[in-house]
N, C-alpha and C positions, 0 to 999 in steps of 0.2 A: 853599468852600461845598460841602456834601454834596448830591448829586443827590437829587431827590424819590424817596422809597422806599428810599434807601440809609441806612446808618448809619456813624457814626465808630466805629472799632474798632482792634484790634491783631491781630497774627498769631496770638497765643495764644487769641483768641476762636474760632478755627477749628480749634485743635488740642488734643488731650488731653495732648500732650507730644512730645518728640523722643527717639528711641532711637539709640544709637550702637553701633559694633561694637568689636572688640578687635584690636589689632595682633598679628599672628602671623608667625612666620618662614616664609619660602617661597622658591621658586626663580623667578627672573625669566625665565620662558619661557611659551610658549603652552600652555594647558591641553589635555590629551588627553582623549578620551572617558572618562567615569567619574571624572575628577579634580576636586578642589574647589579653589577659588581665593579669594584675598582681593583686593578691589578696590584699585587705586591711587587717589590723589586725582585723577589725570589722567582717571579714568573719568567725571568730571563737569565739564562746562563749561556756560556759560549756555544752558540749554534742550536740551542734548545729553547723552545717556547712552551711553557706550561700554563695553559689557560685556567687550570683549576686553582692556581695560586692567586686567589682573589678574595676580597672581603665584600660582603653584601652592603650595598650603599643604603644608608638610612634614608627613608622616604623624603624627609625634609631637605636632603642634600642632593637629590637626583637632578634638580634643575641646574646645579652648578657643574655637574660632570660634563666633560667634553672629550673629544679625541678618542674614537674607538680604534682598535687594531684593524688595519685594512689589508686585504690580500695583496701580495707582491710588494710589501713594504718591509722595512727592518725596524725593530724596536731595540733601543740601546739604553743601557743603564748609565746615567750620569753620576749617580751617587750610590755607593755600595761598599762592601768590604774591600780591602786591598786586593784580594784575589779576584773579585768579581766586578770591580768598577770598570766600566767600558764594555762589559759583556753585552752581547747582541744576539738576536735571533731573527730569522726570516719568517714572515707570517704567510701561511699558505692560503688562508681564507679570511673573510670578514667575520668579525665578532661584534655584532651590533649591541649585545647586552653587556659588553665589557668596556671599561674606560681606563685610560692611562692616568697615573698619578703624576705629580710634578717632577718626580725623580726618574721618569722614563721619557725618552724622546722617540719620535717616529719620523722616518725619512719622508721627504717630499721630493721625489726623483725628477730629474730632467728627462725629456722624451728619448734622448739618445743614450740612455744608461740602463744597465740590467742589475736590478737589486739583488737577485739571487747570486750573481757573481760577486757583487760588493759584499754580500753577507759572508762569503768565504774569505774575502780579504780581511774583514773586521774580526773574524774568528780565528785567523791564523796566529801562530805563535809570535811572529815578529810584531804584528800590530798590537797584540795583547801586551807584549813587553813594553812597547812604546807608550801605550795608554797608561799602563801601571806606573811608569816613571813620571808621567805628566800629572798624575793625580796628586791633589793636595789634601792635607788633613793631618791632625796630630796622631801619634802612635796609638793604636787601639780604637780609633774612632772611624766613622764612615769616611771614605775617601771620595773626592769629587773631581770631575773634569768639566771644563767649560765647552760651550758650543764652538768657540773659536779654536780651541785646541784640537777638537775632533775634526772640524771642517778643514783645518790647515794641514792635517796629516798628509805627508807626501807619499804617493803611490805611483806605480807604473800602470798605465791604462791601455789595454788592447782595444782594437776596433770592436764595435758593438756585436758583430757577428761572432767574433772570437770569444767575447765575454759570454755570450749565450752558449756556445759550444763547451767552454770550460765548465760552466754551471751545470750543463746537462750531464757531462761525464761524472762530475763529483756527486750530483744528485743520485746517479745510479748506484754509486758506492754507499750513499746514505741509506738507500732503500735496502741494500744487502745487509747493512749494519742493523737497521731497524728490525728486519726479519730475524736476524740472529739473536737480537736482544729479546724478542718475543718468545722465541724457541727456548732460550735460557730461562726466562721468567716462568714459562709454562712447566719446564722440567723441575725447577725449584719447588713450584706449587705441588706438582705431582709427588715429589719426594716427601714433602711435608705431610701430605695426606696419607701417603704410604706408611710413614713413621707412626702416625696416629693410629692407624689400623693394626699394624704389625706389633707395635710395642704395648698394645693393650689386649691383644688376643682376639680382637674383633674379626681379624682376617687370619686364617690359619693356612700355612704353606704345606707343601708335600715333601716327603723325604725322598731319598735317592731312588727308592723303588716305586715312586709315584703315589704312595699312600699318604693321605692327609694326616698331619699331626693331630692327635686328639688327647694327649696327656694333660693332666691337671696343671694349672698355673698356681704358683705359690706367692704369698706376700712375705718378703724377707727383709730384715734390717740390712742396710748396706754393710755393716760390720760383719755380718754373717757370710757375705759373698765376696767381700774385698778386704784387703789389708790397707788401712789408710795411713798415708805418709810413712811408708816402711823405711827401714834402715838403709843408709847409703851403701852402694855396692863397693866391692874392692877395686883397687886401682888396676887398670889394664896393664899388660906387660910393657906396652910402649908408652904408657902414661898419658895417652890422648883420649879426650872425650868430646862430646858435643855440648854446646852451650846455647840455650834458648831463652832469650829475654821476653818480657811480656809483650813488647811490640813485635815480636817475631811470630806470634800466633794470631790468627785472624778471628773475626767475630762469627765466622761459620765453623770455628773449631778445627782449623788446619794449621800445620806448621808452614809458615811462609819462607823461613830461612833459618839456618843454624850455623854457628861458628865453631871452629875447632879450637879447643883450649887444652891446656895442660891440667891434669887432674889435681896436682898440688896447688894450682892457682885458684881453683873453684870448689874444692871439697869442704871448705869451711865458709859458712855464711850464705850458702845457696841451697836450694831444694834439689834433691837428687831423684833420678828415675832411670828406668831401663826400658828397652824395647818392649812394646805391648802394654805398658802402663797407660793409664788415662790421666791426662792433665786437665785440671779445672781451676780457672782463676777464682780466687777467694774474695778479692776486694771489690767494692763498688767503684765505678760503674762497670768494671771489666766483667764481673760475674753476670750481671743482668744482660750485658750486650752479647754474651755468648762466647767469650774468649776461652779457649782451651785447645786440646789437641789429643790425637792418638799418637803415642810415641812409637816411631818406627824409623829404621834407617839411621839410627844414631851411631856415631863413631864408636866402634868396639861395643856397640849395644848399650852404651852408658851415656847419660846426659845429666846436666845440671842447669838450673835456671832460676827464675825469679823466686824470691821468698814468698811472693803472693800467690803461689801455686799450691793447690792441694793435689796429692797423688793418690790414685786409686789403683790397686793392683789386684786383679781378679784371682780368687782362690781356685783350687782344683775343681774341675767339672763346671766351671763358670766361664763363659765366653767374654773375654776382655772387650772385644768389639761390640758385643751386645751392651755392656756397661757403658761404653763410649757413646753409643747412639742414645741411650737413655738420658745421659747428661746433656744431650743436645735438644731435648724436648722443652717446649714452653712450660709445661707443668713443673719440670725439675727446676727451671730458672725462677719461675714465679714463687714456688714454695720456698726456695732458698732465700730469695730477696725478702720475703715476709719474715724470715727468721734470722736475719743478720743482726749482729751486735756491734756496738761501738758508737762513736760520735759521728756527727754529720760529716760526710766526705771521707771518713775512715772506717766505714762499716764493713764487716767481713762475715762470711759464712764460716762458722766455727767447726772444728773437728768433731766436737761432741754432737752437734746437730747432724752432721753427715753420718756419724756412726748409728744414730737412732732412726735415720730416714728409712722408711719402708718402700721397697720397690716390688712391682709385680713382674714375675718372669717365669718362663716355662721350666718345668722340672727337668726336661730333657735337654742335655747339652747339644744334641743334634739339632733341635728346633731353635735354640739360641743362635747357633752358628749359621743356620739357614737364613734366619731373619737378618743377621749381620751381613751375610754374603749378598742378600738381595738389596739391602740399603747401600752396601759398598758398590754394587753395580750401578745403582742410581747416581752415586757420587762420581763414578768414572764418566758417566754420560754427561753430567753437569760440567766436569772438568774439561772434557773434550769440546763442549759447546763454548765454554769460557775461553779456551785457547783459540778456537776459531774466531771468536769475536775480537779478541785481542789482536790477532793477526790482521783482520780486516781493518781495524782502527789504525794500526801501524802502517799498513800499506796505503790507506787513504791519506794519512798524514804526510807520507813521503811523496805521494802523487800531488797533493795540494802544493807542497813546497816547489815542485817542479813546474806545475801548470801556472801557478799564480806569479811566478817570477819569469816565465817565458823560457826557462831552461829546456822545457819540453813543449814543443808546439803542437797544436791540434790541427787536424785537417778540416778546413772550412769550405763548404760547398759554395761555388760561385753563384751569384744571383743570375737567374735566367733573364 
């Protein structure tokens, strides 16, 4: 049922047509000042335009390039992966030094249509689903949609004044999301810099009495400060433990989820660990990508997981959280990657390599714990910002569904 005052229509009721670019040869590098570029299809995802995703046009090809991204238009991907075919993004300003390839379209709007509003329609879940189903192409190849399929998509069209108001409301949410994303990115960068300073001793913290730590740092083999892949724990009285698969840990070394399993079902053929152990993926590319975790909150303090995990258990007078943060550093991952063994695609960080790996750490347990506590505080700030961002995105998604279908109407000022 069409909301009162709206009309049934198609995308081409709002457009004079679609213009595309030309594929030209170029160098896959960042554009320098004064150079011209052709966009890659990756420049467009749902609702996001990335002008840096471009190749430098070869000088002899510049005369063939046409169709630059223009302000207040929409760029749409006609050919892409199954996930991104039909992806679109609103263009906020002119980009005179960039040009579209033949796999991207740009809208040519009619005077009585609002492209910002249409951009939200095209980026909505329902439109994305329909475009994905219309796309053709063999499995595993690039998928394609035609101009006719896109232009004939049926939509409910509100009056222009209501289109503008809906777009204005959703743009406000976009700005809040953008601000939150920048805050999150900034916090992540600050934590990365803090890790580099604290875990190398370049920055020393103060103890509980306000006195700056000054004790000597020592270079120790990992086998001197950790037990590697220790024996499995005894069965808990109720027989229940946590199970953590490889895809249950993130690339920023966090446990995303855990299942409850029976000890007798997992105690053979899986890697065991307990609360406060450090989990590190051993196989490529999981190791390089940062997969791992700090084990805590396990059922009965006992867990089992992928056989592709190494387990590090801190010895007495060693902070397990300090060890955990050390395994998250770029240096730890780069050195491990350089010493992997095995055939291509099956390379692993070996136990022997880890045992001999030397790490620098404070001789004082108190300083180790202070460093770990400081980085844990940074993690909590990042988690809070991430939760806020996730909530904003979910709330915007729900609001889009209501506004773009007319289930929730906006107040439009009457023309004077």
